[in-house]
TORGUKOL-404286 format. One record per residue (C-alpha): residue in three letters; x, y, z. Coordinates in steps of 0.25 Angstrom, whole numbers, plus 5000, padded with zeros to 4 digits. Layout:
% TORGUKOL-404286
ALAXYZ...
% end
This chain:
% TORGUKOL-404286
MET485251034868LYS485750964856ARG485350824853LYS485950734843LYS485750584840LEU486750524831SER486850394823CYS488050324821ILE487850334806ALA488050484807LEU489350474814ALA490350474803GLY489850604798LEU489750664812LEU491250634815LEU491650724803MET490750834807THR491050854822GLY492150944828CYS491551084827GLY490751154837GLY491051224851ALA490351234864ASN489051174859SER489651084848GLY488950964842SER489150824848ILE489150694841SER489250544843VAL490450454839ASP490250314836SER491350244844LYS490850094841ASP491650074829SER492549954833SER493349964821GLN493950104825THR494950104836GLN495150214846GLU496450244839THR495750254826LYS494650344832GLU495750444838GLN496450444824ASP495050474817MET494750574827LYS495950654825LYS495650664810GLU494250724812PRO494250874814GLY493750914828TYR493950794836ASP494950824846LYS494950704856LEU494350564856ILE494050514870SER493650364873ILE492550344883ASP492850194886TYR492150114897GLU493250024898ASN494050144903ARG493150164915VAL493650184929LYS493550054937THR493850114951ASN492750084961ASP492249984952GLY492050094942VAL491050174950PHE491350324951GLU491050384965GLY490950534961PHE491550674961GLY491650764973THR492450854982ALA493050864996LEU492250955005CYS493451015012TRP493751125013TRP492651195006ALA491451135014ASN492151185026ARG492251325021ILE490751345015GLY489951255025ASP489551375034SER488651425022ASP487451335020LYS487351395006LEU488751365001ALA488551225007GLU487251205000ASP487851264987SER489051164988ALA488151044989ARG487351094977LEU488551134968PHE489451014972TYR488550894975SER487250914969SER486850874955GLU486751024952GLY488251044955LEU489450954953ASP488650834959PHE489850784967ASN489550664976ILE490850644984LEU491050734996ARG492450725003TYR492150775017ASN493450825025ILE493450785040GLY494350895045GLY495450885056GLY495051015063ASP496351085066ASP496851135079PRO496051255083THR497251335087HIS497751325073ASN497551435062HIS498351385050ILE497251335041LYS497051455032ARG496151405021SER494751455024ASP494151315021SER495151205026ASN495151215041MET494251085042PRO493651065056GLY493750935063PHE492750855071LEU493550815082TYR494050905093PRO494750895107ASP493650895118GLY494550965128ASN494650845137GLY495750765130GLY494750705120TYR494050745107LYS492650775103TYR491850775089ASP491250905084PHE490450855071THR490051005069ALA491451055067ASP491451035052TYR490051085050ARG490351165037GLN490951045029LEU489850955035LYS488751045030VAL489351045016LEU489550895016LYS488050875020LYS487550965009CYS488350904998TYR488150765003ASP486650795002ALA486750854988ALA487650744982THR487150624974ASP487750494980PRO488650574990TYR490050514994VAL490650575006GLU492150545009VAL492750605022PHE494250635022SER495250705031ASN496350805029SER496850795044ALA496550725057PRO496050815068TYR497250905073PHE497450835086MET497650705079THR498750765071ILE500250765075SER500350915071GLY499050955078CYS498651015065THR497750975054GLY498551045043GLY499550935044ALA500850885050GLU502050965055ASN502850895044PRO501850875033ASN502650745029GLU502150675041ASN500950615047ASN500050705055LEU499050605061LYS499550565075PRO499850415074GLU498850385086CYS497750465079TYR497550375067GLU496350305073ASP495750425079PHE495850505066ALA495150385059LYS494050385069TYR493850535068LEU493650525053ALA492650405056ASP491950485067VAL491750605058SER491250515046LYS490250445055TYR489650575059ILE489550625044ASN489050485040ASN488050455052ASP487650595058LEU487650675045GLY487150565036ILE488250585026LYS488750455021VAL490250445022LYS490850355012SER492350365013VAL493450425022SER494850475018PRO495650495031ILE496850565025ASN497150665014GLU498350685005PRO499150615016ASP500450585009THR500850725007ASN501650835015TYR500650945011TRP499950945025GLY500751025036ALA500351075050MET499751215050SER499451215035GLU498351305029LYS497351185027GLN496851055033GLU497050965021GLY497950845024ALA498750755033HIS500050685030MET499950535032ASP501050445027PRO500750335017GLY500750195022GLU500550165037ALA499950305041GLN498950305029SER498650165031LYS498350175045ILE497350295044ILE496650215032VAL496450095041ASP496050175054THR495050255046ARG494450125041ASN494350075055ALA493750205061PHE492650205050ASP492350065053ALA492250085068ALA491350205065GLY490350125057LEU490850185044LYS491350055037ASP490750095024VAL491650215023ILE492850205014VAL494250245018ALA494950315007ALA496350365006SER497350425005ASP496950544997GLU498350574993THR498650704985SER499350634974THR499050504967ALA500550454969SER500350474984ALA498950404983MET499650284977ASN500850284987SER499850294999TYR498950174994GLN500150084991LYS500650105006TYR499350075012THR499349955021PRO498449835017GLU497549875029ALA497450015023LYS497149965009GLU496049875015ALA495449995023LEU495550085011GLY494250105003ARG494750194992LEU496050264988SER495850414986THR496850514979HIS496950654976THR497550694962TYR498250824964ILE499550744960THR499250644949SER500650584946ALA500150444950ILE498750454946LYS498750344935SER499650254944LEU498650274956GLY497450234946ALA498250114942LEU498450074957ARG496950094959LYS496649994948LYS497649894953GLU497249904967GLY495749914965PHE495450024975ASN494450134974MET495050274972TRP494550424972MET495150544967SER494750614980GLU495350754979VAL495950854969ASP495850994963GLY496751104958ASP496951234952GLY497251174938SER496751244925ILE496751194910GLY496651274898THR497251414892ASP496151514894SER495151414899LYS494851514911GLU493751454920MET493751314913GLY495251294916SER495051244930ALA493851164925LEU494551094915TRP495751064924MET494751004934ALA494050924923GLU495350864918LYS495750834932ILE494550754935ILE494750674922THR496250644923ASP496050604938ILE494950504934ASN495650454921ASP496950434928LEU496550394942LYS495150324940PRO494550354953SER493150334957ALA492950474962TRP493450614959VAL493450714971MET493950864970TRP494550934982GLN493751054985VAL492651104976ILE492751234983ASN494151284986SER493951434987PHE493051524995ILE492651674994SER492351755007LYS492851885013ASP493051825027GLY493651695024PHE493351585034ASN493951555048GLY494851675046ASN495451625033PRO495251695020ASP494551625008SER495351614994GLY494251684986MET493851654972VAL494651574962ASP495151614948VAL494251534940ASN495051554928LYS496251484934GLY496351344941PHE495851344955TRP495551244966GLY494051204969ALA492951214959THR492051324966VAL492251444975ALA491351474988ASP491051614990CYS490751605005ASP490251755006LYS489251734995GLU488951594998GLU489151554983ILE489951434977ILE490651494964LEU490751384953THR491851374943GLN492051294930LYS492951204938TYR491651164946TYR490851134933ALA492051054927ILE491950964939GLY490450944937GLN490650904922PHE491150774929SER490450764942LYS489050794937PHE489050694927ILE490050584931ARG489250524943PRO489550424954GLY489350284950SER489850314936THR491050244929LEU492150334925ILE492850314911VAL494250374909THR494650414895GLY496150434896GLU495950584893ASP496150694902THR494950774896SER493750664898LEU493150574907ALA491850484906ALA490950404916TYR489850304914ASP488650304923LYS488050164921ASN486850194930ALA486550324923GLY486850274909THR487750394906LEU489150414901THR489850544905ILE491050604898VAL491750724903ALA492750794893VAL493650914894ASN494151004883ASP495251084890LYS495651154877LYS495351294872GLU494751234859ASP493451144857LYS493851004856SER493050884851PHE493050754859ALA492550624854PHE492150524865ASP492250384860ILE491350304870LYS491550154872GLY490850044880PHE489550114880ASP488150114873THR487650264872ASN486350304867GLY485950424875ASN486050574877VAL487350654879LYS487350774888VAL488450874886ILE488850954898ARG489951064898THR490751164906SER491551264900GLY491851414900SER491651504912ILE490751504924ALA490051634919ASN489951594904GLY490251444903GLU489651314903HIS489451244916TRP488851094915ASP488151154903GLU487351044894VAL487851084880ASP487350964872ASN486450844872PHE486450744862MET486250594859VAL487250484856ASP486950344851ASN488350294850THR489650304859GLY490350424856ILE490350584857ILE491050684850TYR490950824856THR491650964855LEU492051014868PRO492251164869ALA493551224874TYR493851214889SER492651134892ILE492151014900THR491050924894THR490250814900PHE489450714891VAL488350634898ILE487850524889ASP486650444894GLY486050314889VAL487450244891SER487750104894LEU488950004893GLU489049934880GLN488649784882
% end
C-alpha cells in the first residue's frame, strides 16, 4: 500500500504535477481552505490545468436532512427470489453471507413479502419464483385458518439474512390480499386492471391479516418488524387477473388508499404492534407518489409514518423531493432495478455503471433516507425449473440485466456479477446512521458518519478514458488515513472491492485519477465537523 503525508506548503507544486497515471495512479491532497478563491474561480483554474477533468464539491451544507439526517440503509426485497431458493439450506446461507453480512453487500434492510396465496385451482403464474404462498386459507366450514408454515422458504431466508445483518430493519409489504378477499378471486389483479380488486367489506380483514402475520414474525420468530406497506404500485393498470405473476393490486388514490392506511394502523395497534410504522403507497412513479400523497385524508396522513416511492419513472422526482422537504415526512426509495447499461464497449461494467449512477441520481434528486433495490436475484438456472415452470437461465453479463446475481439451483451456487460489486461500493461503506451529502453530480455521492469519524465518497467514471476528479471538501476537519476501494473490469480479471491505495491527508481535498469504466470509493477516517 502506498502512503503519502502531504503538507500544505507542497500543494502548489503538486497541482502542476498531477494528471497522469492509470489503474494505480498517484493520489494527492488539495487545499480547499483558501477563502479568497471562489468555487467559480476553482473551476476555471481546474480547466486550465492539464489532467483535471471534474471538480466535485463535498459540502456538509448540502447534506440530506430527511429523517433528521439519519440514513437508514440499503437493502432488497426478498420476493420473489427467497421463495425460489429457500428449499436449499446452502443457497439460503449463501444469500445471508453474500447480501447481508459484512463479507458481502452488508445490506441491513429486508423487505419481506406477505403473499396473498392464489386460488389453488389457478395455473396462470408462470414465473418459477413469483407464486407467493399465503398464510390464510378456507377451513372447509365457511371460516378461515392460518398456516404459518406456508411460506417456509421465504421465512427461512428471512431468518438467516436477519441474523447475518448488522442492525437489521425488516419491512413487510403486500402485493395482493388473499384471493378470497379480492373481487376477481385472483391475486394477479382485477378483471379490469384500472379498478380496485380488494372487496369493500374486506379492508379491515386484510389489514388484520397483515398484522397477524407480522405478529407471528415478530413474536414467534423473534424477527423485529419495524414497518408495513399494505399496497404496492396501486395507482397503475399493470395488474390484471390471471397475470403471470403476483406483483400488485390496483387501489385508487384518495378514499381507498386512505382507508387501507388507517385500517392497517388500527390493526397493528390492536395486535400490540404500535411501534410498527405504516408506509405507503410504494407507487411505481414519483408523479403517482405525489398524487397519492396529496389525496390522502387527514386521518391517513396522521396514520402514515413514512412515504415510500419507487423510481422506475422519475418525471417528478425533484418535485417529490421538494414536497418531502415542505411537508417534513420521512421518505424511502423502496424499490427499483432495471436492465440499463452505460458505456460503449464497457462490457461487464455496463450494468454496474448504470446501477451506480441510478443510486446516485435517486439520492441526489429525491433525498430519501434509504435506498432499496427490487430483487438482488432475478434469474435462476435449473434443468427442471420449479413447480412446473421453467427458469430463465443465465443472464448476458455484457448487457443490461435485472438483478445483481444469478442463482444456479442445480449446483447450489450464487453467481456474482460486476453489478453486485457496484452496489457494494455504496452499501459496504455508507452505513446506517450516516448523513448523506449530495454533490449535484450524477457521478458522485458522499456520506459522513459522525460516530465512526469517517467521510465516504463514491465516484463513478463512466467514460472509456481515465479521468481525474478533484474533491473539494467543505465543512470538515480531516487529518487521517484514506482508503481507496475500486470495482472495474470483469468478474474473471477485474477489480472487486480491491483496495488500491492508502494514503494520508492533512487538509480537506483529494485529487485522484479514476480509471476508465470504474467505480471508486474513498473512505477517509479521522474526520470531524469544523467548529
